[in-house]
N, C-alpha and C positions, 0 to 999 in steps of 0.2 A: 781238414773237414771232416766231420764225422757223419755218416749216413746210417740211419736206421730204418730197417725193414719193419712193415706192420702187416700182421695177420689179424683179420677181423672176421668173426663168425657172425651170421646174421643173427640179431637178437637186439638186446638192449643197447649194445654199443652202437649199432648201426645209426649213422647220422651224426656221430660224435667224432669219430676219428676217420682217416683215410684207409684205402685199401691199398696194398703193394702186390704181393704175389700170394696166391691162394692153391699152390700146388701141395698135395699130400700134407695134411694137417691131421696127425694123430690118426690116420687111417680112418676118417669120418668118411660116411657115404656122401655122395655130391649133394643129397638133398639137405645136408646139414649146411651147406656152403653155397656162397653165390661167387662166381669167379668174377676176377676184376673187370674183365671185358664186358660180362653181362650187366655190372653195375652202371657202366657208361652207355648203355643203351636204353636205359629207362630213366625217363624224366625225374621221376619222384626219388628213386634211389641215388641218381646223381646229385639232385639238389640237396638231399639228406646229408651226403658227404661234403658238399661244398659247405654246407652250413657248420661244419667242423672247424672251418678256418675263420668264422666269424668273430669268436672269441676275443681274439687279440684287439679288435677295434674299440672295444670298451675303454681301453686304456688311453685313447686319444682325448678323452674328456674325463677320465677318472682322475682324482686328485692323489690316489695312493698307489703309484706302482706302473712299472713297466713290464709286459709279458714276457719278453726274451729272458728278463732276469728272474721274474716271478717264478717261471717253470724250471729255471736252472738250480735256484737254491732258495733258501729263506733266510739269508744272513742280512747283515746290516746294509747291504747295498740295493737291497731288492725294492726300493721306492726311488732310485735314481729316475730322473725324468718325471717329476711331480710337483705339483703345488705343495707338497710338505716342506720344499727346500726353499720357499719363496717367503715374502713379507706379509702373506695375506693373513696367515694365523699363528696362533701359537699353538704348539703341540710338543708334548713331552716325547721322549725318546721313542716310544713305540710308534709315533706317527711322524716323525722328523727324521727317520734315517736317511743317511747320505748327506746331510746338511754340513758335515764337517769333512773336509776333504785331506785332512792332515795325514792320514793314513794311506791315500791313495798311491800306488806305485804301479810300475808296468806289469806287475804280477797281478793286478786287480782285474777280475774279469767282469765286466759289466754287460756281458750277453752277448759276445762276438759270435757263439755257436747257434745261430738261428737257422740252420741250414734244413733241419727238418721241416720247418714251417715253408720255407720255400720249395722244398721238394714236394711236398704236399700239394702246393698250388701248380707245380710243374706237371704233376699226375694228372690233375684235372684239365689243364690246358692241353696236354697232349692228346688225351682221349676225346675233349670235346670238339677238337678240331678234325678229327676222322669224319670222313664221308659217311660211315654207318651210323655214328652218333647223330649226326645232322639228318640223317635220313629217318631213323627210327623216333626221333624226339620232334622232329620238325625243326627246320632252320630258325625260325624265331626263337623257340624255346632253347635251343643248343647255344645259340649266340648269346642270349641273355645269361645263361649259365657261364659261358665263356668270359663275357664281360666281367661277371661277378669274381671269377677267378683271377683275371688281370688285375682289377682293383684291390683285391686282397693281397695279391702279390706287391703292387705298387705301396701299399700299406706298410708292410713287412720292411721293404727297401727303404722307405722313407725314416722309420724308427732307426734303422741301422745307420743312415746316411746323417742324420742329426746327432748321432752319438760319437760316430768315428769318421764322418767325410767319406771318405771312399771305402766300399767293401767289395766283395767278390761277387761277380754277375754270374748266374747259374742259369743258363736258358734251356736246358734239357733235363730228363729225369737220370739221375746218376744213382749208383749203389756202391756198395763195397768192391765189386768187381769192374766198376767203371760203366760206360754207357752201353757196351756190349758185352755183357756178361758171358763169360766163358770162352770169349772169342779173341780178346786181345791180352796178351801176357803183360803189357805194360800199363794195363787198365788202373791199376792202384796208384801208380804214379802220376796218371793223368788226373787224379783227384786233387791233386795240389794245384789247384787253379790260382791265377794271378789275381792280386788285389787290383780292381780298378779304381782310377782317379775319382776324386770328389766330382768333377764335371761329368764324368762318365756314369757315376751313380745316380745323381740328380737327375740327368737327361734320361737315364733308363727308367727310373720311376715316373717320371713325368710322361714319358712314351707310354708306358704301361696304362696311365689314367687316361691319356687320349685314345687308345685303343678300346678301353673300357667304355669311354663317353660314346663311341661310335655303336657299341654293341649293346649296351644295356636299354631297357625299356625305360620310357619316360615315367611310367606309372608303375609303382610297385606296392605290393601289401606292406603294412607296417612291419618293421623288421627285417626288411629286405632291401638290398642296395638297388639303387636307382640310377637314371643317368644324372640326376640332380646330385647325388654323392660323388659321382666321379668329378663333377666339376667343383665342388666343394674341396675334396681331396686335393685336386690339382691346384686349388688357389693356396692351399698350405704349404704344399711342396715347394712350389715356384717361389713363394714369399720368403721361405727358410733359405733355400738353395741361393737366391738372388744375394742375400747377405753374406753368406758365407764364402760363396764363389768369388765375389767381390774382395773381400778382406783377405783371404788366403791365396787365391790364385790369380788375383789382379783382372779378374773377367769382368767385362761390362755387364752390371746387373740389369740394365735396362730391358733386354729381350725377356728375362725371366719376370720382371714386373709388369711387363705387357701381357705375359700369359697370365698373371694372377687377374688383371684387370678384365681380359678377355673370358676368363673362366668364370667370373661373376657375372658379366654381361650375358653369357650363354646361360647361366644358370636363370637369370632374371627372364630371358628371352622364352623359357620354358613355359611361363605364364602359371605356373603351378603353386608358387611360394609367395607368402607375404608376411609382413611382420605383424605380431599381436601387439595390442596398444594397452599400456597401463601396468600397474603393479599387480592386479589380479590375475590377468591373462598371463604376464610373463611368469608368475610364480606357478601357475598352473602348468606350464611347460614340463616342470621338474617334479611335481609331486601329485598330479593328478592322471592316474592310470588310464582311465577312459579318454580324458579330453586329449592327452599327449597323442593319441593315436590318430586323430584326426585335426590336430592342430597345424594350421598353415603354415607356420614357420619350420616345423620339423622336417628336416631332410631325410635323416636316418637316426632312428633310436633304438635303444635296447632296452626290453622290458622283461620283467619276471613277474608272474602273478603268484598268488597266495598259496597254489600248488607246489611251486618249486623255490619262490624268492625268500630266503632267510635273511634277517637283519643282520646277521654277521658273516654273511658270504662275501668273497673277495670282490664281487661285483659291486655290492651295496655299502656293507660297513656303516649303516645308520646309527649302531650303537655307539660309534666313536664320536658322533655330532651330537649326542645328548648326555645330559647329567641324569645320574640316578634320581629318582623321585617317587615318593608316595606320601602322603600327609603325616604318617607316622614318623617319617625322618625328621621333621621339623622340631625345633626346640621350644620351650616355654616363654623364651625371650622376644617372640613376635607375635602380634595380634592378628589371628587369622580371620577375625569377624569381618574384617573390610578388605581382606585379599585373599579369600579362599579360593582352593583349587579343586572345587567341589563338582566340577563337570566331567568327571571321569579321567581327569589327567593322571596317568600313572606310567613311569617308564621303569621298568624293572631292571634293565641291565645297561643303562647309560654308562659309558667310559669317559666321555669328555675329553678325548685325546685330541680333538680339533676344535679350536675355540677362536672366534674372530680376533685380529690384532685391532685394538680400539684406533690406533693411529692410522691404520689403513683405512678405516672407516672415514676418519676426519679427512684424509687427504682426497679419497676417490669419489665419495658420495656428496657431491655439491649441495648448496643451498641456494635458492633463488633469492638473491639479495633485493634490498629495498629500492634498487635503482633497476630491477627487472634482469639482471644479468646473473649467470651461475657462477658461482665461486666456491672455495673452500670455507668451511664454516668460518674459522678463526681469522680469516682473511677478509671477512665480509663486514659491510657497516651494520648489519644486523647484530653481528657479535659486538662490535664497538659501542653502539648505542644501548645494549642491553647488559654488558658484562663489566663488572669491576674486576680486575686482578689484583688479589691481595696476598701477602705473605703471612703464614701463620705457623705456630709450632705444630709439629706432626704428633697426634694424640698417642700414635703408637710407637713413635721413637722420640723420646723426649730430647729435647736441645736441637733437634733437627727441623729447620724450616723447609715449608713447602709452598708451592704456589697453587692458589685456588682460583677458580672462575665462579664469581658469585653474582646472582642476579642484583642489579642495581634498584635502588629504592624506587626509581621513577620508572623502572620497566613495567609495562603492561601485563607481562607474563606472570603467572602466579606458580608456575612449575618450571624449574630448569629443563626437565626432561621435555615439556612441550616446546620450549626454545630449541633445544638440542635436535629434535626429530620433526620438527614441522617444516614446511617449505623445502624439504628435501628431495633429492633425486627419488623417483617413485621405486626405483629397484632395491633401495634400502628396505622398503617395507616387503618386497618381494624376496628378499635374501635373508633377512635377520630377524630374530627374536630380540627386542631391545626393550628398555624400561618403560612400562606402559602399554605395551602392545598385546595383542591377542595370539594365543598359539594353543593349538590343541584344545579350543574352545574356552580357554580360561584367560585372564588378564594376568600378564606377568610381570612381576616387580623385581628389579636388580637393586634399587635403592637400599640405603642403609634399612635393616629389618624388614626387607622384602621377601617373597617367598622363594625366590630363587637367588638371594644373595648368598653368598657363600657361608656367612657367619650365622645363618639361620637354621643351619643343621645341627642335629645332635652330634652327627660323626663328622670329622673334618677329613679333608683330602681332596684330591684333584678331580674326583668324580662326582663331588657333591656341591652343587651350586655353580654358577660361572666364575671362572677364575679371572676372566677378562672384562667382565661387566656387560656382556653381550653374546648371544649364540646364534648359530645357523639355524634357518628354517628352510632355506634352499635344499631341495633333494629329499626331504622328509615328508613322506605320505601323511595326510592329515588324519591319522587316526587318533582316537582319544586314549587308546591304550596300546602302547607300542610293546609288543612281546618280548621276553627275553629269549634271545636267539632263536625267535620263532618265525613263523611264515607272514609274509607280507606283500602287498602289492608294491611294486617299483618301477620307476621309468627313469631312463637316462638318456637325453637327446646326445648323439654322437657329432653329427652335423646339424646346423641350422643356419638360416639365413642370416641372423644378426652378425655371426662370427664371419661369415663370408663378406659381408659388407665392411666390416673393419678391416679385413685382409686388403681389400681393394683400397681403402683409405690409406693405409699404410705404404701400398705400392705407389700410390701418387704422390706421397710425401717423400718417397724415396728415390724416385726417379732423378738422373743427372741433372734435369731442369724440373723441379718440383711443380706439380699442378695443385696449388693449395686450394683453389676453389672447388675442383673435383673432389679433393680429400674431405673438406668440409661438407659437401653434399652427402657423401657416405657416412661420416661421422654423425651428421645430424639426424640420419634415418633411425640409428639405435637411440641416439641421445634424446630426441623429440618423442618418438613412439613409445620406448620402453621407459626412458626416464623422466619425461614430462618436463624437461628442462628447454629453456628457449634455444632457438637455433643459432649457430655460431655465424657470424657475419664478418667482423675486420680482424680476426685473430690471425697471426701470422708467424712464421719462423719457429724459434724455439719454444715460444708460449704455445703454439699451435700443436707441437709434437708432445709437450707435457699434457695437454688437455686430452691429446689422443691417448696416451699411456693411461691416464686416469680413466677415461672412457672405457678402454678395454678391460680394466679391473672391474668397474662397476657392471659391465655387461656379463663378463665370462668368469666372475669369482667362482671358485670351486669347479672349474671344468679344465682344469689341468692345462692351463695356457700362461699363466704369469712367468712362469720359469723361463720357458721357452722365448716369450716376448722380451725378457729382459737381456736373455743372451743375444738373440737376433739383433735387437736395435742397439746393443751394446757394440756389436760389430758395424752396423751401418750408419747410426747416428752418433754413437759414443755413449760412454756410461753417464748417468744422470748425477747433477749435483744434488747431494743430499739435503741441501738446505732449500733450494727452488724446486726441484724435480725437473729442471730443464736439462736436456742433453748437452753435454759438455764438449763433443766433438773428440774427446780422447777414446779413440777406438780399441776394443780388445782389452780394457784395463779391468781394475777391480770394480764390480758393480756394488754400490754401497748397500743397496736394499738387501742384498744376498751375503753380505759380510758384516753382520752386526758385533761378531767377536763378543766381547765381555760387556757391551752395552746391554743395560738391563731391558726387558720385556716388560712393558707397562699394561696396567689393567685400568680400567676406567671406574672411579668411585663416584657414585651420585650420593650426595650427602642431604640427609633429611635434618632440618633445624628443629631444636626442642627435643621432644619426647616421641620417638618414632612408634610407641605404643598408643598413641592419640590420633584418631584418624585425621583431624584437622591439620596436624604437624606433617604426618605421614604422606599426606595427599599433596603437599606443596613443597617438595624438595627444592632448596634454593641455591645449590652449588655443586659444582663437580671438580674433580682433579685427578691426575694420572700418578698411579703409585706402581711402584716395582712390584711384579707377582711375587707372593710369598712362597716361592718354591725354588729349589736349586737352579740357578740361572745356566749352569752346565747342560741342563735338559735342553735347552733351545739355543744354544750358542750356534751362530752361523759363521763358517770359515770358508772363504771363496778365495781360492789361489788361481789366478787368471789363466796361467799355464795349463792348469789341470782341468779347467771346467769347460771351456768352449769346445774341445775335441777330447774325446777320452782315448786311453791308450789301447793299441792292440796288445792283447795279453801275450807275455813272454812265452807261455806254452804254445800258442799258436805259431809265434815266428819260429820256434824250435822245430816244428813239425813240417812247415812250408817255407822253402827259402824264396818263394815267389811274392812273399809279404814284405811290408816295410813298416817301420814305426812312424808314428806321426811327429812331426819335428818338434812339436812342444814338448815332447815326451822323451826325446833324445838325450 
């Protein structure tokens, strides 16, 4: 264990980092420094320092990274624990780090040493429990600050537990000389604390959440933790812990699932939160800076305004979701007269590193079928009645046959895009830019000859036009001109009610005696309000679990959930059948969604009949097919080794320093 002492002078740094010891610093006069004790007697100064711990919470919903690794180094492991490693989107090497575990060994450090974060929380907890702090700030204020510190510490422990299982529990402020500096000759040796078991670690994190829930205020300003945030995090920790403790230690998961259910019930009983309804309200939670602050569904959000929020910051990374564009980049082989982008649409620094996987869209965003039930599009009667599957030679690969979905002559649809994207889950419109949809004030076309089709650019490459035939709109503020690495308003929900409801649904499905009716009740909350889909009624068993997994994708896409959900349910329900999506009951095996290997990543091609320079032809595309992406497949190979993924190794360097640690069995 390494301990870092921090000295902070009052100034710009105050409120970003914590204070440790403020004795004799460069012989400065006392007026240049504030002592540690004084900080924790003043509510504003104490809150400013607690704010320094908030940074890590962003990564609970951010698709690109884990903080304990981000701060440690910037190498290829720094986005372990993110949707970058899932089947949600295609991303080339810069945005899919960690997808291949071939090189992972016991020497690989995935961020074991997060003790500085824990120490900072312990400093706050120690001071805020003192009678003098309670007296000077007022009991209510001090307790709310103490609740924040407990909850932030719980978050750190959860991040470590879901990577390693058991970690080291540190309940007091330690430094390089031990708890009693200068008084204990064996203090350094005492820093070699034992590793807690997985159960002890999860129970500890849950206990911290429960303490926080007792202390935190029900109401809090936007961007501040509240009682609701404690219940939300508790539902996440207990849900993940239940699956892991049951699989690895044979511990009954039911008490943990009951904690999930109770946490969500307690959240509802606050009477403070409610789901938004429909695509527009759903979308505004993620891209409308002003709306997000009063949105009734948001429990805790991170925001940056135009004074501080850069498009390329580690919190935002908006440029990775966008393609480069201005009208001068288009070639002369498309007709802009009927598909112009003349309403100010300009993206100066789009890098297009993260683009939706079209097969994920097909699986998770259901259509309302002709019988009124929601289904995957290609399993629907709507598809069967309107589409012929024909085989034809690929125009780009002579001699190779391809399978094309083509509108039937009897179809009432005049455009394949209208068929593809109508009657869909409303969250599709709140999450993606797709062919014929509006984005940043303009109508976007990904079809052949379209204004964002990759072949419509003078310059070729991964940053120009959509590689996959679709792009994300979720998380992107609706500016007409996205600045190049510039300042921008940005909002990111960390905890929200929809996610908590799905946690409760999974808990009910995972009980020793599942309660499928209650599970459907919670799934229907997001499915109906956000998705506009018909409520579940008679679905049971493996089909219901498959629907739940699809619902979680549609609800939480790009919110750093998919990877962990597949790990968790891979232990509790078993990995999925790649054909049906049903859980197989094979627990702890290779997860097919995370193990694509050399299987090609596909793009969606929407085909225009005749001459796409003619408006009549262009506006009536009549077919679509899937084609392998025209990029090196090695950019996005997924390699999932079961024994390496579910739990990560304790680094060899840590084992050598501390004989009280042990290696996870799957890494021995």
